[in-house]
C-alpha positions as CSV (number, residue, x, y, z in Angstrom):
1,M,-10.6,-30.1,17.9
2,N,-7.0,-29.4,18.9
3,N,-6.3,-25.7,17.9
4,N,-2.6,-26.2,18.8
5,K,-2.0,-28.5,15.9
6,K,0.8,-27.4,13.6
7,N,-0.1,-26.7,10.0
8,I,2.0,-28.5,7.4
9,M,1.8,-27.6,3.7
10,I,2.8,-30.2,1.1
11,I,3.5,-29.2,-2.5
12,D,3.9,-32.1,-4.9
13,D,2.5,-32.8,-8.3
14,T,2.3,-36.5,-7.7
15,P,-1.0,-37.6,-6.1
16,A,0.6,-40.7,-4.6
17,N,3.2,-38.7,-2.8
18,L,0.6,-36.2,-1.5
19,K,-1.5,-39.1,-0.1
20,L,1.5,-40.9,1.5
21,L,2.8,-37.7,3.2
22,Q,-0.7,-36.8,4.4
23,E,-1.1,-40.2,6.0
24,I,2.3,-40.0,7.7
25,L,1.8,-36.5,9.1
26,Q,-1.9,-36.8,10.1
27,G,-0.9,-39.8,12.1
28,W,1.2,-37.4,14.2
29,E,-1.7,-35.0,14.6
30,Y,-0.5,-32.4,12.2
31,Q,-3.0,-30.4,10.1
32,V,-2.1,-31.0,6.5
33,M,-2.8,-28.8,3.4
34,A,-1.8,-30.5,0.2
35,F,-1.4,-28.8,-3.2
36,P,-0.3,-30.1,-6.6
37,R,1.0,-26.7,-7.9
38,G,3.2,-24.0,-6.4
39,G,1.0,-21.1,-7.5
40,M,-2.0,-22.5,-5.7
41,A,0.1,-23.1,-2.5
42,L,1.4,-19.5,-2.5
43,K,-2.1,-18.1,-2.7
44,A,-3.3,-20.4,0.1
45,A,-0.3,-19.5,2.3
46,A,-1.0,-15.8,1.9
47,R,-4.4,-16.4,3.4
48,K,-3.2,-18.8,6.1
49,P,0.5,-19.2,6.6
50,P,1.6,-22.8,7.5
51,D,4.2,-23.7,10.1
52,L,6.3,-25.7,7.7
53,I,6.4,-26.6,4.0
54,L,7.3,-29.8,2.3
55,L,8.2,-29.0,-1.3
56,D,8.9,-31.1,-4.4
57,I,11.4,-29.8,-7.0
58,R,10.2,-31.1,-10.4
59,M,6.7,-29.7,-11.0
60,P,4.9,-28.2,-13.9
61,G,4.8,-24.4,-14.0
62,L,6.9,-23.1,-11.1
63,D,9.5,-25.6,-10.0
64,G,10.4,-26.1,-6.3
65,Y,13.3,-23.7,-6.4
66,Q,11.1,-20.9,-7.8
67,V,8.3,-21.6,-5.3
68,C,10.8,-21.5,-2.4
69,A,12.2,-18.2,-3.7
70,R,8.7,-16.7,-3.9
71,F,8.0,-17.7,-0.3
72,K,11.3,-16.1,0.9
73,E,10.5,-12.9,-0.9
74,Q,7.2,-12.3,1.0
75,E,7.4,-10.7,4.4
76,G,4.8,-12.8,6.1
77,L,6.1,-16.1,4.7
78,K,9.9,-15.8,4.5
79,D,10.6,-17.3,7.9
80,I,8.5,-20.5,7.3
81,P,10.9,-23.5,7.2
82,V,11.0,-25.3,3.9
83,I,12.0,-29.0,3.5
84,F,12.7,-30.1,-0.1
85,I,11.5,-33.6,-1.0
86,S,12.9,-34.9,-4.3
87,A,14.1,-37.9,-6.2
88,L,17.1,-35.8,-7.3
89,N,20.1,-36.9,-5.3
90,D,22.9,-35.0,-7.0
91,P,24.9,-32.7,-4.6
92,S,24.4,-29.8,-7.0
93,D,20.6,-30.2,-6.7
94,K,20.8,-30.0,-2.9
95,V,23.1,-27.0,-3.1
96,Q,20.6,-25.3,-5.3
97,A,17.8,-26.1,-2.9
98,F,19.6,-24.6,0.0
99,A,20.6,-21.6,-2.1
100,A,16.9,-21.0,-2.8
101,G,16.2,-20.9,0.9
102,G,15.5,-24.5,1.9
103,G,16.3,-25.6,5.4
104,D,16.5,-29.3,4.8
105,Y,16.4,-32.0,2.0
106,I,14.7,-35.4,2.0
107,T,15.5,-37.8,-0.9
108,K,12.7,-39.9,-2.4
109,P,11.7,-42.6,-1.8
110,F,11.4,-41.3,1.8
111,H,10.9,-43.3,4.9
112,P,8.0,-42.3,7.3
113,E,10.3,-42.3,10.4
114,E,12.7,-39.9,8.6
115,V,9.9,-37.6,7.5
116,Q,8.4,-37.5,11.0
117,A,11.8,-36.9,12.7
118,R,12.8,-34.0,10.3
119,V,9.4,-32.4,10.4
120,A,9.3,-32.6,14.2
121,T,12.9,-31.1,14.4
122,H,12.1,-28.1,12.2
123,I,8.7,-27.5,13.9
124,R,10.6,-27.4,17.3
125,L,13.3,-25.1,15.9
126,R,10.7,-22.8,14.4
127,G,8.9,-22.7,17.8
128,L,12.2,-21.8,19.6
129,Q,12.9,-19.2,16.9
130,K,9.5,-17.6,17.6
131,Q,10.1,-17.6,21.3
132,V,13.4,-15.8,20.8
133,E,11.7,-13.3,18.4
134,D,8.9,-12.7,21.0
135,Y,11.5,-12.3,23.7
136,N,13.5,-9.8,21.6
137,L,10.4,-7.8,20.8
138,H,9.4,-7.8,24.5
139,L,13.0,-6.7,25.4
140,E,12.9,-4.0,22.7
141,N,9.6,-2.7,24.1
142,Q,11.0,-2.7,27.6
143,V,14.2,-0.9,26.5
144,E,12.1,1.7,24.5
145,K,9.9,2.2,27.6
146,K,13.0,2.8,29.8
147,V,14.6,5.1,27.3
148,R,11.3,7.1,27.1
149,E,11.2,7.3,30.9
150,I,14.8,8.5,31.1
151,S,14.2,10.9,28.2
152,E,11.1,12.4,30.0
153,S,13.0,12.7,33.3
154,Q,15.9,14.4,31.5
155,L,13.5,16.8,29.8
156,A,11.8,17.6,33.2
157,T,15.3,18.4,34.7
158,I,16.2,20.6,31.7
159,H,12.9,22.5,31.9
160,A,13.4,22.9,35.7
161,L,16.9,24.3,35.2
162,S,15.7,26.6,32.4
163,E,12.8,27.8,34.5
164,L,15.2,28.7,37.3
165,V,16.9,31.1,34.9
166,E,13.5,32.4,33.9
167,L,12.5,33.0,37.6
168,R,15.6,35.1,38.0
169,D,14.5,37.3,35.1
170,V,10.9,38.1,35.8
171,E,10.4,39.9,32.5
172,T,10.7,36.8,30.4
173,G,7.9,34.6,31.8
174,G,7.0,31.8,29.3
175,H,9.9,32.6,27.1
176,I,11.4,29.1,27.1
177,T,8.1,27.4,26.2
178,R,7.4,29.9,23.4
179,T,10.8,29.8,21.9
180,S,10.9,26.0,22.0
181,N,7.6,25.9,20.1
182,L,8.8,28.5,17.6
183,C,12.0,26.6,16.9
184,K,10.0,23.4,16.4
185,A,7.6,25.1,14.0
186,L,10.4,26.7,12.0
187,A,12.3,23.4,11.8
188,H,9.2,21.6,10.5
189,Q,8.8,24.3,7.8
190,I,12.5,24.1,6.8
191,S,12.3,20.3,6.4
192,R,9.5,20.8,3.9
193,E,10.6,23.8,1.8
194,S,14.2,25.1,2.2
195,A,17.7,24.7,0.9
196,C,18.5,23.5,4.4
197,A,15.9,20.7,4.2
198,S,18.6,18.0,3.9
199,Q,19.9,18.9,7.4
200,V,16.5,18.7,9.1
201,N,15.0,15.2,9.9
202,S,12.7,14.1,12.7
203,D,15.6,13.7,15.1
204,F,16.7,17.3,14.4
205,I,13.2,18.6,15.0
206,D,12.9,16.6,18.3
207,N,16.3,17.8,19.4
208,I,15.8,21.4,18.7
209,S,12.5,21.4,20.6
210,R,14.2,19.9,23.6
211,A,17.5,21.8,23.4
212,A,16.0,25.3,22.8
213,P,15.2,25.8,26.5
214,L,19.0,25.6,27.2
215,H,19.8,28.7,25.1
216,D,20.0,31.0,28.1
217,I,21.3,28.5,30.7
218,G,24.5,30.6,31.0
219,K,22.6,33.3,32.7
220,F,23.2,31.4,35.9
221,G,26.6,33.0,35.8
222,I,25.3,36.6,35.4
223,P,24.9,38.6,38.7
224,D,21.4,39.7,39.6
225,S,22.6,43.3,39.6
226,I,23.0,43.0,35.8
227,L,20.4,40.4,35.0
228,L,17.6,42.2,36.9
229,K,18.6,45.8,36.2
230,P,15.5,47.6,35.0
231,G,17.3,50.3,32.9
232,K,19.8,50.3,30.1
233,L,23.0,48.3,30.8
234,S,26.3,50.1,30.7
235,D,28.9,49.0,28.1
236,E,30.7,47.1,30.8
237,E,27.5,45.5,32.1
238,F,26.5,44.5,28.5
239,E,29.8,42.8,27.9
240,R,29.3,40.9,31.1
241,M,25.8,40.0,30.0
242,K,27.1,38.8,26.6
243,S,29.3,36.2,28.4
244,H,26.2,34.1,29.2
245,C,26.7,32.5,25.7
246,E,30.2,31.3,26.5
247,I,29.2,30.3,30.1
248,G,26.3,28.2,28.8
249,G,28.2,26.7,25.9
250,R,31.2,25.7,28.0
251,T,29.0,24.2,30.7
252,L,27.2,22.0,28.2
253,Q,30.4,21.2,26.5
254,K,31.7,19.7,29.7
255,A,28.6,17.5,29.9
256,L,29.0,16.5,26.3
257,Q,32.6,15.2,27.0
258,H,31.0,12.5,29.1
259,Y,28.4,11.7,26.5
260,P,30.1,12.5,23.2
261,R,27.4,10.7,21.1
262,N,24.5,12.6,22.6
263,T,23.1,14.6,19.7
264,F,20.7,16.5,22.0
265,L,23.5,17.8,24.1
266,S,25.6,18.6,21.0
267,M,22.8,20.7,19.7
268,G,22.4,22.3,23.1
269,V,26.0,23.4,23.0
270,D,25.5,25.0,19.6
271,I,22.4,26.8,20.6
272,A,23.7,28.1,24.0
273,W,27.0,29.3,22.5
274,H,25.8,30.8,19.2
275,H,22.2,32.0,19.4
276,H,23.4,35.6,19.4
277,E,25.6,35.3,16.3
278,K,24.3,37.2,13.2
279,W,24.3,36.2,9.5
280,N,26.6,39.0,8.5
281,G,29.2,38.3,11.3
282,S,28.3,41.2,13.6
283,G,27.0,39.1,16.4
284,Y,28.7,37.5,19.4
285,P,30.5,35.8,21.1
286,L,32.7,34.6,18.1
287,G,31.5,36.8,15.2
288,L,30.6,33.8,13.1
289,S,28.8,34.5,9.8
290,G,26.6,32.7,7.3
291,E,26.5,28.9,7.3
292,S,29.4,28.8,9.7
293,I,26.8,29.4,12.4
294,P,25.1,26.1,13.3
295,L,21.7,25.8,11.8
296,S,20.1,25.1,15.2
297,A,21.6,28.4,16.5
298,R,20.3,30.3,13.4
299,I,16.8,29.0,14.1
300,M,17.1,29.9,17.8
301,A,18.3,33.4,17.0
302,L,15.3,34.2,14.9
303,A,12.9,32.6,17.5
304,D,14.6,34.5,20.3
305,V,14.4,37.9,18.7
306,Y,10.8,37.4,17.6
307,D,9.7,36.5,21.1
308,A,11.6,39.5,22.5
309,L,10.0,41.8,20.0
310,R,6.5,40.5,21.0
311,S,7.2,40.9,24.7
312,S,6.9,44.1,26.8
313,R,9.9,45.5,28.8
314,P,10.3,48.5,31.1
315,Y,12.2,50.2,28.3
316,K,9.8,49.2,25.4
317,K,6.3,48.2,24.5
318,A,5.4,44.8,23.0
319,F,5.4,45.0,19.2
320,S,2.5,43.6,17.2
321,H,3.0,40.5,15.0
322,Q,3.1,42.6,11.9
323,E,5.6,45.0,13.3
324,S,7.8,42.2,14.5
325,L,7.5,40.4,11.1
326,R,8.6,43.6,9.4
327,I,11.7,43.9,11.6
328,I,12.5,40.2,11.1
329,Q,12.2,40.7,7.3
330,E,14.4,43.8,7.4
331,G,17.1,41.8,9.2
332,S,17.1,39.1,6.4
333,G,20.7,38.7,5.1
334,T,22.1,40.9,8.0
335,D,20.9,39.6,11.3
336,F,19.2,36.4,10.0
337,D,19.6,33.6,7.5
338,P,17.5,34.6,4.5
339,E,16.2,31.0,4.1
340,L,14.9,31.0,7.7
341,V,13.2,34.4,7.2
342,Q,11.5,33.0,4.2
343,A,10.4,29.9,6.2
344,F,9.3,32.2,9.0
345,T,7.2,34.3,6.7
346,A,5.6,31.2,5.1
347,I,4.1,30.1,8.5
348,E,3.6,33.6,10.0
349,D,0.0,32.7,11.1
350,Q,1.3,29.6,13.0
351,I,4.1,31.7,14.5
352,C,1.6,34.3,15.6
353,S,-0.7,31.7,17.2
354,I,2.2,30.2,19.2
355,L,2.7,33.6,20.9
356,T,-1.0,34.0,21.5
357,Q,-1.5,30.5,23.0
358,E,1.6,30.5,25.2
359,S,1.4,34.1,26.5
């Protein structure tokens, strides 16, 4: 048995037409499925889709136009070519057939050579169409693979750069990983239950997870004498330290000018520049307040402070989760966006476990 035979479905309520078409097509080694009603053919096609359909117009129950329309509505059947076969020879009938989704029209009484030629042509065209679809799918998969490889290499570079900053500041080991995971967890919660939910989709969550490590990239521009000073900074030194926000923001902004549609870089700019802004406008570097602070930076601000509270420093001990949570909640509406504090509190167990796992 030749398993490569093409399957032709014939739908015609006249037994003589079905018999004639079967004889014509089987002589050309097609496998033929014949049905006198459109409803029966639709059910059979759902189980085993044919490669081509020959369809009469005037039939009891569903007429040919309706049957064709039903085929074109179904995802697995809509691309099957349909050739109408009918005694109707008025141009309006042909127009209606093509409007219903037909690809060709053969007028009865038909000639075997014409039927064979048109069927062969449409089978060949359908084969070429499938080849193009398969090639496009292969191409899409290859492009997706390359994009994924590029994305992974970019992430590796970003983390390497961020870790260089962390290596200069020995007190913040693991900070970039923890804050990245904290931002991702908060963004997930916001997407589920928050007034900000409309701003947070899967792309936002992916981007904030990847861009969070860039928040302190501007510390490359801070001298070691300030960055590594064990004691309290002077007012002048603190002002210099604060400049890391602008340094990081401007550096990433220059990169964004070369890739203006890159949403990841755009978020990186917002986070680096504004993660020390406060809800009431008392933060830096621009003194932004409320929703004028980008959402990504508001999330980063909360994650950054929480991680700092939970970490020990020469000038302070590490606070417990409950102590840190209390400080965060007290800062709601002043330091932090109240919506984010509410989201933070709702997943406090998950937040606590992130610090435990990554420390």
